[in-house]
Residue, then its C-alpha position, 0 to 999 in steps of 0.5 A: x500500500x505504501x509503495x503504491x501511494x509513493x508511486x501516485x505521489x511521484x506522479x502527482x508531483x510531476x503533474x504539478x510541474x516538479x521535474x523530480x520527486x524523491x524521498x528520504x528520512x529526516x535522519x538520513x543526513x547525520x554528516x550535516x551537523x559536523x559540516x555546518x559547525x565547521x562552516x560556522x567556525x571558519x566564519x564562512x557564513x559572514x553576516x548570516x547570523x541566522x545560520x549560527x543561531x539555528x544550527x540545532x535545527x539546520x544541522x539535524x532535520x529530525x529535530x525540526x519536527x520530531x514527529x516527521x517520518x518522511x521527507x519528500x524532496x522536490x526539484x522545480x526547474x528554472x532553466x533559462x531560455x537565454x544564455x545566462x551569461x549574455x549580460x556579464x561584462x556589459x559596460x552599460x547594463x547589469x547582470x541579474x541572476x537567472x532565478x531573480x529575473x522572473x516572479x519570486x520562486x518562493x511564492x510559486x514553489x510554496x503554492x505547488x508544495x501546498x497543493x501536493x501536501x493537501x493531495x497527500x492528506x486527502x489520499x492517506x491522512x497524516x500531518x505535513x509541513x512544507x518548506x522552501x528556502x525560508x526555514x532552517x532545513x538543509x535542502x541540498x544534503x536532503x536532496x542528495x540523501x533522497x537521490x534527487x542529485x548530489x552536491x557538486x563542487x560548487x555546493x549546489x545540487x546537480x542532477x544527471x537528469x536536469x542539471x543544476x538549474x532547479x529550486x528545491x522544496x520539501x514536504x515533511x510528513x508523519x507518514x511512513x513512505x519508502x525511501x529512495x537510494x541516495x545519489x553518489x557524486x558524479x563530479x569526477x575530476x571536473x573543476x569547471x565551476x571552481x575555475x569559473x568563480x570570479x572571486x575565488x570563493x571556493x577554498x577547496x572543492x565542496x567548500x564555499x566561503x560566502x564572504x567572497x561569493x558574489x551572490x552573498x555579497x550582492x544579496x545578504x551582505x549589508x553595508x560596504x563591500x570590501x574594496x578589494x572585492x568590488x572590482x571582481x563583482x564586474x557588472x553583477x548587481x544581484x546574484x551570480x550564475x557563473x559556477x552554475x552556468x559552467x557545470x557540464x551536466x547542464x547538457x541535460x537541463x530540463x526546460x522550466x515548465x512555468x512561464x512565470x520564471x521567464x525573464x521580465x522585460x527589462x531584467x535580462x540586461x537592465x541599463x545601469x543608468x536607469x537603475x541607479x536613479x531609482x528612489x525607494x518608491x520607484x525601486x518597490x514598483x519596478x521589483x514588485x513580485x520579484x525576489x530582488x525587492x527583499x534587499x531594498x533600494x539602498x543595497x541594490x543601488x550600492x550594487x549598481x554603483x559598483x557596476x558603474x565603477x567597473x564599467x569604464x564608461x565615462x558617460x556614467x560619471x554624472x550618475x555616480x557623482x550625483x549620488x555621492x551625497x545620498x542619504x544612505x551612507x553605503x550608497x554614498x560611499x559606493x558612489x564616491x568609489x565609482x566616481x573615483x574609478x571612472x575619473x581614473x580609468x574611464x575611456 
């Protein structure tokens, strides 16, 4: 009976739009606690204090909800239709991570998870909890334990079936369902993702120092970015896809089934001059329904000004100069840095 329910569950998950569905137990990742402790001890989490504060749960999924007996791990593809690296290096435009060019994935995936969870309750009863990226759940180790894929050398989940362009979600349930076999590592001697990193954020394969990661620096890091790292950001103004795009397993990438993940008009390569001029209401209006909205105008414009400083485009100098007295001290600092760079290095 449990096996038949699992088969129907997987079929239902695929009907909902997920590209894969695999199962494991909450206690199938005993290595996570030690790895997380080492990550925190090394300071690799930077300003993400919530990682240290929630170590008890993040390091032990069984402690998050002791009644849970099965974790249903799901992958949802957001594979880009366009070249994800096309905007990188453009002097006049910003490069935005693929996942943030469309609608906020938290809302889309969570609604899909809730529909699947309601279906499961109707079919077999039990209790459920759904999670997508906002709770202290180690989704990537659980994904590997469930057989969705493996954590590659860039620490993201990779699959031989759908590459590495995927969001992860999970449903914890009190039901006992058959678990899948874990996936093994298939990275081999490849180091394409490590070599692609602009800032050298990987001290070793399978180890990430977030303090040097462009995704962390442009999204999570508050305040000024260290001056030695600013030139390495290039024109990346929200996130970074370099390591993901470099993975050769993307030859098996599955097209995104939800058109809401497609890039909004103006977000594939937005003009830096337009973005730098945004005030708070303008920022909120432009990025309504986007994950970019959560970092706020000041942090976003800071990123845009770093890109302007790296542009070598003297036509952007008046934009930077005009923000040197911005009310936000970090924006003002970024503007002064950008203006100085353009005065010294611009064509």
